[in-house]
C-alpha positions, 0 to 999 in steps of 0.5 A: 123837902129841900125847899123847906127852910123852917126846922119845925116844918121840915121835921113835921114832914120828914119824920113821918117819911122816915117812919114810913120807910122804916116800917116798910123795911120792918114789915117786908117779908115779915110773917109777924104782920099776919099775927099781930102789930109790927111796929118800929121799936120805941128806942129807934123811933126816939132816935129818929125824932131826936136826930132828924134835923136836916136833909143830911139826917133824912138821907142818912135814915133813908139810906139805913132803912133802904139798906135793911130792905135790900139785905132782906130781899137778898137774904130772905127772899127766894130768887124765884120771887118775881118781885125780888128783882124789881125791889132790888132795882128800885132800892139800889136806884134810891140808894144811889140817889140818896148817896149822890145827894148826901155827897152834894150836901156834904160838899156844900156845907161848911165844916161844923164844930161843937159849941165848946170848940167855938168858945175856945176859938173865940177865946183864942181870938181874944187872946190873939187880939190882945197880943197883937194889940200890945205887940204892935203898940196900937194903944198907949205904950206900956210903961214901967219904971226903973230907978225912977225913970219911965221907959218904954216896955214891950209886952212881948212874950219873946225877948226884945231882939225877936220883936219882928218874929213876935209881931209876925207870929201875933199877926198869923195867930190873929188871922188864924183865929179870925178865919176859924171864927168866921168860916166854921159853922156851929153845930 
């Protein structure tokens, strides 16, 4: 599954596997199997279809259904059942593998932010760039007239005696905004 790069192909392969483990968890030690059809609820199925977009989602669903299977085996199945211990061993082994892989994937992936936060970050970058540009006087110097004569004007937000501090703040803000835009992945 990790080799699949196309989202649609991944979903085509992952969703049936999630549905299979979910159905197994639902049918295990369920007497209704002998009286009628046992299916996953439509709402749960819709959640699987809606939320399965990558390996972390696949592993999360697998862990959820494996935990349900484990709870059923621990609570509902008598200790004298010979399949109980084998099932618990297999489920705990698979849960452990899923947890390890999920931790590895979470460490490898950059932090994700919603698209709205990305827009705010871009606006922050734009503001920081404009402020940096005007404070460091990288373009044409801003000019205003006093009593008919033109004088240089700093477009700073702080009083003129703090221009060094303001330049440093503008530089730090610009670097921070650039790093947020570059290094944070969009959801």
